[in-house]
N, C-alpha and C positions, 0 to 999 in steps of 0.2 A: 419888792422886786418886780420889774417890768417883764412881761412875757411878750416876746416877739415871735411871730409865726411867718413862715414862708413855705412855698411849695416847690418841689423839685421832682425830677423823674430819675429813676434808677436806670442807668445805661447798661449796655451789654457788658457782661463780666461783673455785674453787681456794683459798679462804680456810681456813687452818689456825688454829684458835683454841686457844691454850694458856692455861688458867686455873688458878689456885690451885697454882702450881708452887713448890717449896720453895727458891727462889733468893733470894739477897740482892741488894740494889741494887748495880749495878756489876759483878756477876759476868758472865763470858762464857759463853754457852750454845751448844752445837753441836746442831743439829737434824738428824736423819736420818729421811727418809721412806722407808718400805718398803711395797710392796703387800702386802695381806693375802692369805692363801691363798684366801679366797673371791673376791677380785678376779681372781686368776689363773684360778680355776676357771670364772668367768663369761665370760672372754675367749674370743671365737670365733676359731677358727684362720683364718689368712690363706690365701686361695685364689689362687694365682698364675695369671695368665692369664684371670681371670674376665671382664675387659672387653676382651680382646684383639680387635683389629680394629674397635673402636668409635670410635677417634679417628684422624684422618688428619693427618699433619704435612706442611706445604709443603716442597718440595724446597729452597727457599732460606731455610729457618728459621734456619740458622747463619750466613747471610751478614751482613756488617756493615750497619748502617742508614745511609742517606745523611745527609750533613750537614744537609740541609733538615729532616729529622726532628728532629735535636738542636737546631736553631735555631728550631723552631716554625713553619717556613714551610709545613708541610703542614696546619696547622690550618684548619678552616673558620671564617671570620670571622663567620658568621651565628649 
């Protein structure tokens, strides 16, 4: 099986436009997207704990919601 390679650029909205490729109608094509070295170089390192203490979680966060919530009985009618 022949392997053909080409380069492209992902446009705004995540669209990858492939044009003028040497494939015949009905052929199956496998597309693999790899980040370029410049993409990796521009990526800023993640800083763990940067926003530590900025968010507070309620003690009952993991508690089950009451049936009235699921039945829509808690909604404000106005």
